One Martini backbone bead per residue (centre of mass of N, CA, C, O) as a GRO file, in nm:
protein
  262
    1MET     BB    1  -1.868  -1.565   1.421
    2SER     BB    2  -1.727  -1.238   1.464
    3HIS     BB    3  -1.538  -1.214   1.197
    4LEU     BB    4  -1.573  -1.107   0.854
    5PHE     BB    5  -1.370  -1.140   0.553
    6LEU     BB    6  -1.387  -1.000   0.251
    7SER     BB    7  -1.225  -1.157  -0.034
    8PRO     BB    8  -1.183  -1.137  -0.354
    9HIS     BB    9  -0.906  -1.258  -0.305
   10PHE     BB   10  -0.628  -1.450  -0.189
   11ASP     BB   11  -0.493  -1.145  -0.056
   12ASP     BB   12  -0.658  -0.887   0.036
   13ALA     BB   13  -0.692  -0.917   0.339
   14VAL     BB   14  -0.394  -0.938   0.419
   15LEU     BB   15  -0.289  -0.682   0.297
   16SER     BB   16  -0.503  -0.496   0.448
   17CYS     BB   17  -0.562  -0.681   0.750
   18GLY     BB   18  -0.343  -0.859   0.894
   19ALA     BB   19  -0.304  -0.716   1.160
   20THR     BB   20  -0.591  -0.709   1.257
   21ILE     BB   21  -0.635  -1.008   1.266
   22HIS     BB   22  -0.410  -1.078   1.465
   23HIS     BB   23  -0.526  -0.897   1.690
   24LEU     BB   24  -0.803  -1.046   1.728
   25VAL     BB   25  -0.691  -1.322   1.791
   26GLY     BB   26  -0.524  -1.243   2.036
   27LYS     BB   27  -0.816  -1.169   2.183
   28GLY     BB   28  -1.006  -1.434   2.096
   29GLU     BB   29  -1.118  -1.398   1.829
   30SER     BB   30  -1.330  -1.474   1.562
   31VAL     BB   31  -1.176  -1.548   1.232
   32ALA     BB   32  -1.278  -1.486   0.890
   33ILE     BB   33  -1.190  -1.581   0.550
   34ARG     BB   34  -1.353  -1.487   0.241
   35THR     BB   35  -1.324  -1.599  -0.075
   36VAL     BB   36  -1.494  -1.516  -0.354
   37MET     BB   37  -1.290  -1.550  -0.615
   38ALA     BB   38  -1.244  -1.907  -0.598
   39GLY     BB   39  -1.250  -2.034  -0.867
   40ILE     BB   40  -1.182  -2.294  -1.098
   41PRO     BB   41  -1.100  -2.304  -1.412
   42GLN     BB   42  -1.147  -2.510  -1.697
   43LYS     BB   43  -1.090  -2.261  -1.887
   44LEU     BB   44  -0.866  -2.052  -2.058
   45PRO     BB   45  -0.842  -1.764  -2.170
   46ASP     BB   46  -0.707  -1.584  -2.446
   47THR     BB   47  -0.524  -1.341  -2.295
   48PRO     BB   48  -0.316  -1.087  -2.200
   49ILE     BB   49  -0.351  -1.100  -1.893
   50ILE     BB   50  -0.310  -1.391  -1.846
   51ARG     BB   51  -0.034  -1.422  -1.966
   52ASP     BB   52   0.100  -1.209  -1.773
   53LEU     BB   53   0.027  -1.324  -1.504
   54HIS     BB   54   0.131  -1.630  -1.530
   55GLN     BB   55   0.412  -1.545  -1.583
   56ARG     BB   56   0.457  -1.369  -1.315
   57TRP     BB   57   0.391  -1.608  -1.117
   58GLN     BB   58   0.531  -1.885  -1.160
   59SER     BB   59   0.290  -2.149  -1.112
   60GLY     BB   60   0.242  -2.311  -1.363
   61ASP     BB   61  -0.043  -2.505  -1.461
   62ASP     BB   62  -0.184  -2.422  -1.161
   63PRO     BB   63  -0.240  -2.120  -1.036
   64VAL     BB   64  -0.489  -2.125  -0.858
   65ARG     BB   65  -0.399  -2.354  -0.663
   66VAL     BB   66  -0.158  -2.206  -0.565
   67ARG     BB   67  -0.310  -1.981  -0.431
   68VAL     BB   68  -0.472  -2.150  -0.237
   69GLN     BB   69  -0.215  -2.247  -0.079
   70GLU     BB   70  -0.101  -1.972   0.001
   71ASP     BB   71  -0.353  -1.887   0.166
   72GLU     BB   72  -0.361  -2.103   0.378
   73VAL     BB   73  -0.089  -2.026   0.510
   74ALA     BB   74  -0.144  -1.728   0.564
   75VAL     BB   75  -0.391  -1.752   0.738
   76ARG     BB   76  -0.278  -1.944   0.954
   77HIS     BB   77  -0.053  -1.747   1.049
   78LEU     BB   78  -0.291  -1.556   1.179
   79GLY     BB   79  -0.532  -1.762   1.301
   80ALA     BB   80  -0.736  -1.797   1.088
   81THR     BB   81  -0.995  -1.870   0.880
   82SER     BB   82  -1.090  -2.044   0.564
   83ASP     BB   83  -1.284  -1.966   0.271
   84ARG     BB   84  -1.474  -2.063  -0.046
   85MET     BB   85  -1.615  -1.938  -0.342
   86VAL     BB   86  -1.635  -2.162  -0.613
   87SER     BB   87  -1.855  -2.015  -0.815
   88TRP     BB   88  -1.636  -1.773  -0.853
   89LEU     BB   89  -1.452  -1.585  -1.072
   90ASP     BB   90  -1.222  -1.434  -1.169
   91CYS     BB   91  -1.242  -1.176  -1.404
   92VAL     BB   92  -1.020  -1.292  -1.606
   93TYR     BB   93  -1.215  -1.567  -1.652
   94ARG     BB   94  -1.454  -1.425  -1.756
   95ILE     BB   95  -1.749  -1.475  -1.945
   96SER     BB   96  -1.972  -1.481  -2.180
   97ARG     BB   97  -2.236  -1.647  -2.323
   98ALA     BB   98  -2.044  -1.630  -2.605
   99GLY     BB   99  -1.734  -1.647  -2.503
  100ILE     BB  100  -1.641  -1.356  -2.409
  101PRO     BB  101  -1.421  -1.182  -2.270
  102LEU     BB  102  -1.468  -0.925  -2.030
  103TYR     BB  103  -1.143  -0.916  -1.911
  104PRO     BB  104  -0.854  -0.884  -2.121
  105ASP     BB  105  -0.727  -0.630  -1.960
  106HIS     BB  106  -0.611  -0.403  -1.754
  107PRO     BB  107  -0.817  -0.167  -1.798
  108SER     BB  108  -1.075  -0.350  -1.745
  109ILE     BB  109  -1.019  -0.424  -1.431
  110PHE     BB  110  -1.028  -0.079  -1.378
  111GLY     BB  111  -1.322  -0.036  -1.450
  112GLU     BB  112  -1.622  -0.120  -1.563
  113ILE     BB  113  -1.888  -0.306  -1.525
  114HIS     BB  114  -2.007  -0.547  -1.699
  115PRO     BB  115  -2.323  -0.602  -1.826
  116GLN     BB  116  -2.247  -0.935  -1.860
  117ASP     BB  117  -2.189  -0.974  -1.558
  118THR     BB  118  -2.324  -1.209  -1.350
  119THR     BB  119  -2.173  -1.174  -1.086
  120ALA     BB  120  -2.277  -0.885  -1.038
  121GLN     BB  121  -2.583  -0.974  -1.035
  122LEU     BB  122  -2.583  -1.230  -0.812
  123LEU     BB  123  -2.415  -1.191  -0.555
  124PRO     BB  124  -2.608  -0.965  -0.414
  125THR     BB  125  -2.837  -1.208  -0.363
  126ILE     BB  126  -2.678  -1.316  -0.128
  127VAL     BB  127  -2.721  -1.489   0.172
  128LEU     BB  128  -2.674  -1.538   0.500
  129PRO     BB  129  -2.676  -1.777   0.709
  130PRO     BB  130  -2.740  -1.782   1.036
  131GLN     BB  131  -2.451  -1.930   1.109
  132GLU     BB  132  -2.290  -1.692   0.942
  133ILE     BB  133  -2.349  -1.459   1.128
  134PRO     BB  134  -2.183  -1.179   1.224
  135ARG     BB  135  -2.076  -0.900   1.396
  136CYS     BB  136  -1.854  -0.845   1.149
  137ILE     BB  137  -1.801  -0.686   0.851
  138TYR     BB  138  -1.556  -0.699   0.587
  139ALA     BB  139  -1.484  -0.466   0.309
  140PRO     BB  140  -1.420  -0.332   0.028
  141LEU     BB  141  -1.402   0.005  -0.079
  142GLY     BB  142  -1.250   0.056  -0.393
  143ALA     BB  143  -0.967   0.085  -0.401
  144GLY     BB  144  -0.860   0.089  -0.748
  145HIS     BB  145  -1.124  -0.026  -0.912
  146HIS     BB  146  -1.171  -0.311  -0.898
  147ILE     BB  147  -1.405  -0.516  -1.003
  148ASP     BB  148  -1.411  -0.723  -0.755
  149HIS     BB  149  -1.430  -0.500  -0.548
  150GLN     BB  150  -1.689  -0.367  -0.633
  151ILE     BB  151  -1.875  -0.627  -0.598
  152VAL     BB  152  -1.822  -0.684  -0.295
  153ARG     BB  153  -1.913  -0.418  -0.199
  154ASN     BB  154  -2.205  -0.436  -0.308
  155TRP     BB  155  -2.273  -0.681  -0.131
  156ALA     BB  156  -2.233  -0.551   0.136
  157ILE     BB  157  -2.448  -0.338   0.117
  158THR     BB  158  -2.682  -0.542   0.094
  159LEU     BB  159  -2.626  -0.687   0.374
  160LYS     BB  160  -2.691  -0.443   0.541
  161GLN     BB  161  -2.988  -0.427   0.452
  162TYR     BB  162  -3.056  -0.713   0.564
  163MET     BB  163  -2.839  -0.651   0.830
  164PRO     BB  164  -2.830  -0.381   1.029
  165TRP     BB  165  -2.697  -0.523   1.302
  166VAL     BB  166  -2.442  -0.542   1.132
  167ALA     BB  167  -2.130  -0.468   1.116
  168LEU     BB  168  -1.966  -0.231   0.881
  169LYS     BB  169  -1.643  -0.251   0.718
  170PHE     BB  170  -1.415  -0.068   0.523
  171TYR     BB  171  -1.134  -0.141   0.342
  172GLU     BB  172  -0.824  -0.044   0.272
  173GLU     BB  173  -0.652  -0.113  -0.027
  174TYR     BB  174  -0.368  -0.295  -0.021
  175PRO     BB  175  -0.162  -0.104  -0.245
  176TYR     BB  176  -0.358   0.107  -0.371
  177THR     BB  177  -0.303   0.332  -0.135
  178GLU     BB  178  -0.036   0.451  -0.276
  179ASP     BB  179  -0.261   0.617  -0.412
  180SER     BB  180  -0.372   0.905  -0.281
  181SER     BB  181  -0.666   0.899  -0.453
  182ALA     BB  182  -0.813   0.621  -0.400
  183VAL     BB  183  -0.995   0.685  -0.153
  184ASP     BB  184  -1.155   0.918  -0.260
  185LYS     BB  185  -1.280   0.780  -0.502
  186ALA     BB  186  -1.424   0.570  -0.335
  187LEU     BB  187  -1.597   0.759  -0.163
  188ALA     BB  188  -1.754   0.901  -0.403
  189PHE     BB  189  -1.935   0.664  -0.463
  190PHE     BB  190  -2.106   0.697  -0.197
  191HIS     BB  191  -2.196   0.989  -0.231
  192GLU     BB  192  -2.345   0.922  -0.518
  193ASN     BB  193  -2.509   0.648  -0.439
  194PHE     BB  194  -2.511   0.662  -0.084
  195PRO     BB  195  -2.598   0.937   0.092
  196ARG     BB  196  -2.716   0.766   0.357
  197LEU     BB  197  -2.418   0.644   0.394
  198ARG     BB  198  -2.230   0.653   0.661
  199LEU     BB  199  -1.876   0.732   0.701
  200GLU     BB  200  -1.644   0.627   0.954
  201LEU     BB  201  -1.325   0.673   1.072
  202GLU     BB  202  -1.096   0.391   1.155
  203THR     BB  203  -0.813   0.329   1.365
  204VAL     BB  204  -0.609   0.048   1.399
  205PRO     BB  205  -0.401  -0.042   1.626
  206VAL     BB  206  -0.063  -0.179   1.601
  207ASP     BB  207   0.186  -0.405   1.664
  208GLU     BB  208   0.482  -0.583   1.610
  209ASN     BB  209   0.348  -0.854   1.597
  210ASN     BB  210   0.135  -0.785   1.374
  211VAL     BB  211   0.326  -0.683   1.154
  212LYS     BB  212   0.492  -0.940   1.126
  213ALA     BB  213   0.261  -1.127   1.054
  214LYS     BB  214   0.183  -0.975   0.793
  215LEU     BB  215   0.453  -1.009   0.647
  216GLU     BB  216   0.459  -1.319   0.654
  217SER     BB  217   0.204  -1.364   0.496
  218ILE     BB  218   0.264  -1.207   0.239
  219ALA     BB  219   0.514  -1.402   0.177
  220CYS     BB  220   0.332  -1.656   0.103
  221TYR     BB  221   0.282  -1.496  -0.187
  222LYS     BB  222   0.492  -1.563  -0.414
  223SER     BB  223   0.326  -1.504  -0.680
  224GLN     BB  224   0.257  -1.185  -0.588
  225VAL     BB  225   0.505  -0.994  -0.507
  226SER     BB  226   0.598  -0.915  -0.811
  227SER     BB  227   0.346  -0.712  -0.861
  228PHE     BB  228   0.473  -0.491  -0.638
  229TRP     BB  229   0.761  -0.610  -0.578
  230ALA     BB  230   1.097  -0.696  -0.605
  231ASP     BB  231   1.082  -0.799  -0.291
  232ASN     BB  232   1.065  -0.872   0.032
  233GLY     BB  233   1.220  -0.633   0.136
  234ALA     BB  234   1.040  -0.423  -0.009
  235MET     BB  235   0.778  -0.498   0.117
  236GLU     BB  236   0.850  -0.447   0.408
  237ALA     BB  237   0.925  -0.146   0.390
  238VAL     BB  238   0.660  -0.036   0.253
  239THR     BB  239   0.456  -0.156   0.465
  240ARG     BB  240   0.561  -0.026   0.713
  241GLN     BB  241   0.507   0.260   0.615
  242ALA     BB  242   0.200   0.240   0.550
  243LEU     BB  243   0.127   0.184   0.854
  244ILE     BB  244   0.226   0.457   0.965
  245VAL     BB  245   0.037   0.629   0.796
  246ALA     BB  246  -0.229   0.504   0.880
  247GLY     BB  247  -0.157   0.562   1.198
  248GLY     BB  248  -0.049   0.894   1.164
  249GLY     BB  249   0.316   0.864   1.179
  250GLU     BB  250   0.402   0.678   1.447
  251HIS     BB  251   0.197   0.435   1.437
  252PRO     BB  252   0.065   0.158   1.358
  253GLY     BB  253  -0.208   0.084   1.109
  254GLU     BB  254  -0.557   0.037   1.021
  255ARG     BB  255  -0.817   0.124   0.787
  256TYR     BB  256  -1.166   0.224   0.842
  257TRP     BB  257  -1.520   0.224   0.724
  258ILE     BB  258  -1.807   0.295   0.892
  259ALA     BB  259  -2.130   0.187   0.851
  260SER     BB  260  -2.422   0.417   0.843
  261ALA     BB  261  -2.730   0.540   0.876
  262SER     BB  262  -2.880   0.864   0.836
   0.00000   0.00000   0.00000
């Protein structure tokens, strides 16, 4: 493949990079979206956040499988391929060795990585087999400070160390970027922890066909739209405006931070 998008959850890459993905596919590029926290839990912890999310999603008795199906339709609509890393669970489903939920509420999933989170410890040790090494890897920047985004970001940094010849671009996570300070806070992590890793801003311009494809793909995540917007109409209006802002104010675009060692 030419381009590999690492998506912490079933919608992150499409939400943040959908127009770029459609643009790349239109140019004849090979694009894959890999959902990292894609495992299906055998038993659900009884926590406030799971009760809240599952009620909001209104996705029946098997919400994760519903999300898988939504994602397959959304990614196919963009023309990309999808695969899932089924060994890793979304952080809301992860428990300690003693059976204690690691992230039981909303503040915890936007806080610091739990010291007993084995996913955070083990995922960055995984290397890509030779046949899966792409020309460019896209990973979350960490805007919004979601636990799983932090972990996948850390994995991408390690992958860059293993494979310095592979381009690495961090994408700004939408809709967390609606918070004007989210990107600056994410960049501060790199300045403080990886001062020798230089990040250069790249804005990818997209056209109306790319924008339309992204909006239609986001709408495929029926269980998730209500988490951020009142309805599809609101999603389309706000997302269009966000793309204009990202593009510089006149034309739509999506923003990335290209990583290189200084």
